[in-house]
C-alpha positions as CSV (number, residue, x, y, z in Angstrom):
1,M,-14.9,-20.2,-39.2
2,I,-18.0,-18.5,-39.1
3,N,-17.9,-14.5,-40.2
4,I,-20.8,-12.6,-40.4
5,K,-21.2,-8.7,-41.4
6,N,-23.6,-6.2,-42.0
7,L,-26.2,-8.8,-41.5
8,N,-30.4,-7.6,-42.5
9,F,-32.9,-10.3,-43.3
10,T,-36.7,-10.0,-43.3
11,Y,-38.7,-12.6,-44.6
12,A,-41.1,-10.2,-47.0
13,K,-40.6,-6.8,-48.0
14,K,-42.9,-5.1,-46.4
15,Q,-42.6,-6.6,-43.2
16,Q,-39.6,-4.5,-40.2
17,P,-36.3,-6.7,-40.8
18,L,-35.4,-9.3,-38.3
19,F,-31.9,-8.7,-38.2
20,N,-30.5,-5.2,-38.6
21,E,-26.1,-4.7,-39.1
22,L,-25.7,-8.2,-37.5
23,D,-21.9,-9.1,-37.2
24,C,-20.2,-11.8,-35.4
25,E,-17.1,-14.3,-35.7
26,L,-17.2,-17.5,-34.3
27,N,-14.2,-19.5,-34.4
28,A,-13.1,-23.7,-34.5
29,G,-12.8,-25.0,-30.6
30,S,-15.8,-23.5,-29.1
31,I,-18.9,-24.5,-27.8
32,V,-21.3,-21.0,-28.6
33,G,-24.7,-20.6,-27.2
34,L,-27.1,-18.6,-28.3
35,L,-29.8,-17.0,-26.3
36,G,-32.5,-14.9,-26.8
37,K,-36.4,-14.4,-25.8
38,N,-39.2,-16.5,-28.0
39,G,-39.3,-14.6,-31.0
40,A,-35.6,-13.1,-31.2
41,G,-34.6,-15.1,-34.1
42,K,-32.4,-17.8,-33.2
43,T,-33.9,-20.5,-35.2
44,T,-33.8,-17.8,-37.9
45,L,-29.9,-16.9,-37.8
46,L,-28.5,-20.9,-37.8
47,K,-30.5,-21.4,-41.1
48,L,-29.1,-18.4,-42.5
49,M,-25.5,-19.9,-41.4
50,I,-25.8,-23.2,-43.1
51,G,-27.8,-22.2,-46.2
52,L,-31.3,-22.9,-45.8
53,L,-32.0,-19.1,-45.9
54,S,-30.4,-15.9,-47.9
55,P,-29.3,-13.2,-46.3
56,T,-31.3,-9.7,-47.5
57,E,-28.2,-7.7,-46.8
58,G,-25.0,-8.2,-45.8
59,F,-23.0,-11.5,-45.7
60,V,-22.5,-14.8,-44.4
61,D,-19.1,-16.4,-44.9
62,V,-18.7,-20.1,-43.3
63,I,-15.1,-21.8,-43.9
64,G,-15.1,-19.6,-46.9
65,H,-18.2,-20.6,-48.9
66,E,-21.3,-18.5,-49.1
67,P,-23.6,-21.2,-47.5
68,A,-27.0,-20.7,-49.4
69,K,-25.0,-21.6,-52.2
70,R,-25.8,-25.2,-50.6
71,Q,-22.2,-26.3,-52.1
72,P,-21.4,-29.9,-51.3
73,S,-18.1,-29.2,-50.3
74,L,-19.3,-27.0,-47.5
75,L,-22.3,-29.3,-46.8
76,E,-20.0,-32.2,-45.9
77,D,-19.0,-30.0,-42.9
78,I,-22.3,-29.4,-41.5
79,F,-24.9,-30.9,-39.6
80,F,-27.9,-29.5,-38.0
81,V,-30.3,-31.3,-35.8
82,S,-33.0,-29.4,-36.0
83,E,-35.9,-28.9,-33.5
84,E,-38.4,-30.2,-35.0
85,F,-37.4,-32.9,-37.7
86,D,-38.7,-35.6,-39.7
87,I,-37.0,-39.2,-39.7
88,P,-37.6,-42.0,-42.2
89,G,-39.0,-45.6,-41.0
90,I,-35.9,-47.8,-41.3
91,S,-33.8,-49.2,-38.7
92,I,-30.3,-47.3,-37.2
93,N,-28.4,-49.4,-39.4
94,N,-29.8,-49.1,-42.4
95,F,-30.1,-44.9,-42.1
96,V,-26.1,-45.1,-41.1
97,K,-25.8,-47.1,-44.3
98,A,-27.9,-44.3,-46.8
99,N,-26.0,-41.4,-44.9
100,S,-22.5,-41.8,-43.0
101,G,-20.7,-41.9,-46.4
102,F,-21.9,-38.1,-47.0
103,Y,-19.6,-37.0,-44.3
104,P,-15.8,-37.9,-45.3
105,R,-15.0,-37.9,-41.3
106,F,-17.4,-40.1,-40.0
107,D,-16.5,-41.9,-37.2
108,L,-18.9,-45.3,-36.9
109,E,-17.0,-46.3,-34.1
110,L,-17.8,-43.0,-31.9
111,L,-20.9,-43.4,-33.0
112,Q,-22.0,-47.1,-31.9
113,R,-20.1,-46.0,-28.6
114,L,-22.8,-43.7,-28.0
115,I,-26.1,-45.5,-29.2
116,K,-25.0,-47.8,-26.6
117,D,-24.6,-44.9,-24.1
118,F,-27.9,-43.7,-25.2
119,E,-29.1,-47.3,-25.0
120,L,-31.0,-47.4,-28.5
121,P,-32.4,-50.4,-30.1
122,E,-30.7,-50.6,-33.7
123,T,-32.9,-52.7,-35.2
124,K,-36.3,-51.2,-34.6
125,S,-37.5,-48.5,-36.9
126,L,-37.0,-45.6,-36.3
127,Q,-40.5,-44.1,-36.5
128,K,-41.7,-46.5,-33.7
129,L,-39.2,-44.4,-30.9
130,S,-40.2,-42.0,-28.8
131,Y,-39.5,-38.5,-29.5
132,G,-36.7,-38.3,-27.0
133,Q,-35.3,-41.4,-28.6
134,K,-35.1,-40.2,-31.9
135,K,-33.6,-36.4,-30.5
136,K,-30.9,-39.2,-29.0
137,F,-30.0,-40.8,-32.4
138,L,-29.7,-37.8,-33.9
139,I,-27.6,-36.0,-31.5
140,S,-24.9,-39.2,-32.1
141,F,-25.7,-39.3,-35.8
142,A,-24.3,-35.5,-35.6
143,L,-21.4,-36.0,-33.3
144,A,-20.1,-39.6,-35.7
145,T,-20.3,-36.9,-38.3
146,K,-17.2,-35.2,-36.9
147,C,-18.5,-32.4,-39.3
148,R,-16.4,-29.0,-38.3
149,I,-19.8,-27.3,-37.6
150,L,-22.4,-29.1,-35.6
151,V,-25.4,-26.6,-35.0
152,L,-28.2,-27.8,-32.3
153,D,-31.4,-26.5,-32.0
154,E,-32.7,-27.1,-28.4
155,P,-31.0,-30.3,-28.7
156,T,-32.1,-31.5,-24.8
157,N,-35.6,-30.7,-25.4
158,G,-37.2,-34.3,-25.3
159,L,-34.5,-35.6,-23.3
160,D,-35.1,-37.0,-19.7
161,I,-32.9,-35.9,-16.9
162,P,-30.5,-39.1,-17.4
163,S,-30.4,-39.1,-20.8
164,K,-29.5,-34.9,-20.8
165,S,-26.4,-35.8,-18.5
166,I,-25.1,-38.2,-21.0
167,F,-26.1,-35.4,-23.6
168,R,-23.2,-33.4,-21.9
169,R,-21.0,-36.4,-21.5
170,V,-20.7,-37.3,-24.9
171,L,-20.8,-33.7,-26.3
172,A,-18.0,-32.2,-23.9
173,G,-16.0,-35.7,-24.9
174,S,-16.8,-36.7,-28.5
175,L,-15.7,-33.1,-29.7
176,D,-12.2,-32.1,-32.3
177,E,-10.1,-28.8,-31.7
178,D,-11.2,-28.1,-35.3
179,Q,-15.3,-28.1,-34.8
180,L,-17.4,-25.6,-33.7
181,V,-20.6,-26.7,-31.8
182,I,-23.8,-24.0,-31.5
183,I,-25.7,-24.7,-29.5
184,S,-29.5,-22.5,-29.4
185,T,-31.7,-23.2,-26.4
186,H,-34.1,-22.0,-24.0
187,Q,-33.0,-24.2,-20.8
188,V,-29.8,-22.9,-20.5
189,K,-29.2,-25.0,-17.7
190,D,-28.9,-28.0,-19.4
191,V,-25.7,-26.7,-20.8
192,E,-24.3,-24.1,-19.3
193,N,-21.4,-26.5,-18.1
194,L,-20.3,-27.1,-21.7
195,I,-20.5,-23.4,-23.2
196,D,-17.8,-21.2,-23.4
197,R,-18.9,-18.4,-25.5
198,I,-22.0,-16.6,-25.5
199,L,-24.1,-14.5,-28.1
200,M,-27.7,-12.8,-26.7
201,L,-30.4,-11.9,-29.2
202,E,-32.4,-9.1,-28.9
203,K,-34.6,-7.0,-31.0
204,G,-32.6,-7.9,-34.4
205,K,-29.4,-6.9,-32.7
206,F,-26.9,-9.1,-30.2
207,I,-26.7,-7.6,-27.0
208,M,-24.3,-9.5,-26.2
209,Q,-21.1,-11.7,-27.0
210,K,-18.7,-12.2,-24.5
211,D,-16.8,-15.6,-23.5
212,L,-17.3,-17.1,-20.0
213,F,-14.2,-16.6,-19.5
214,D,-14.3,-12.8,-19.9
215,I,-17.9,-12.6,-18.1
216,S,-16.2,-14.8,-15.0
217,S,-13.5,-12.4,-14.3
218,Q,-15.6,-9.3,-14.9
219,L,-18.8,-10.5,-12.8
220,N,-19.3,-12.5,-9.1
221,F,-22.4,-14.7,-9.3
222,I,-23.1,-15.4,-5.2
223,T,-25.9,-16.3,-2.8
224,T,-26.8,-14.2,-0.3
225,S,-29.0,-13.9,2.7
226,S,-29.7,-10.2,1.5
227,T,-29.2,-7.6,-0.3
228,E,-28.3,-4.5,1.8
229,G,-25.0,-3.4,2.1
230,E,-23.8,-5.4,-1.2
231,N,-22.8,-3.8,-4.7
232,I,-25.4,-5.7,-5.9
233,L,-26.3,-5.4,-9.9
234,Y,-29.1,-7.7,-10.1
235,S,-30.8,-10.0,-7.6
236,E,-33.6,-12.5,-7.9
237,M,-35.6,-13.9,-5.0
238,V,-34.8,-18.0,-4.6
239,P,-35.8,-20.2,-1.2
240,G,-32.8,-19.4,2.0
241,G,-32.0,-15.8,-0.1
242,Y,-31.0,-14.4,-3.1
243,R,-29.0,-15.5,-6.4
244,A,-27.0,-11.9,-6.9
245,I,-24.6,-10.7,-9.8
246,T,-21.9,-8.0,-8.5
247,P,-18.3,-6.7,-9.7
248,Q,-16.0,-9.4,-9.6
249,V,-13.0,-8.5,-6.8
250,N,-11.3,-11.4,-6.3
251,G,-10.5,-13.0,-9.9
252,N,-13.6,-15.3,-11.4
253,S,-16.5,-17.5,-10.4
254,S,-18.6,-19.7,-12.0
255,V,-21.2,-18.1,-14.4
256,D,-24.4,-18.3,-13.4
257,I,-25.9,-17.8,-17.3
258,E,-29.9,-18.0,-16.8
259,L,-29.2,-15.6,-14.1
260,L,-27.2,-13.1,-16.5
261,F,-29.9,-13.9,-19.4
262,N,-32.2,-12.5,-16.7
263,A,-30.3,-9.3,-16.0
264,I,-29.9,-8.5,-19.3
265,S,-33.2,-9.6,-21.0
266,A,-34.4,-6.9,-17.7
267,D,-32.5,-4.0,-19.7
268,N,-30.6,-3.5,-16.8
269,E,-28.4,-0.3,-16.8
270,K,-25.8,-1.3,-14.2
271,L,-24.5,-4.3,-16.1
272,K,-24.2,-2.9,-19.5
273,E,-20.6,-1.8,-18.8
274,Y,-19.4,-5.3,-18.7
275,V,-21.2,-7.3,-21.3
276,Q,-21.3,-4.5,-24.0
């Protein structure tokens, strides 16, 4: 669905490349978490995937298209919810009338259900909504397009706790098998029960590309009162003890993505053989 080969990118000729020989393949039926520190290039990579930027070298193939060409046959199958956005001063109903026709698979019934779930006012001007309400509407509209590729940049920013719960529920329950969702986020806890594949960017490279199932079959995530006498690969102190990562010996365990991210970001040598 998305195939990236030997991707290099730089914003200016005299600058150091942001990406260096990136390779990646993403398939339908997945919710992918794109993780990385501030400045790692997550948003830039998303823009390369959807055609808002062009590779310096290498190529990006999205459903058989070169996204930078911005062909209508591809644009009708991609929806991007940016962290920062401008939204017109019209009602939700008028926005839908003006924009839904660009997406052949648009599901009005689904949108109406999501609007109800998020308790959004359909007749009020979008400009008069709070930032969180605007974000909830854009997420609802994105899901209603039924685009085969949905790209969400920090989708839970601006959402209150109940809305984050609704977001997880509606995203999990609104997708078809031929769709791919890519979520770039710093708020890992908000989406860790949704994503089934992790991409981690650091210093212009992917330092991890793995399905959560593979991670859970190799690593065990535990809470322990002490790190002594344990085969601990990485640990962090928490109230009452430690959250720790050990080699998996008994099958599978739930993956603590935030703990794993911190461990890999710390350049933990013990973990490298498990994540590469």
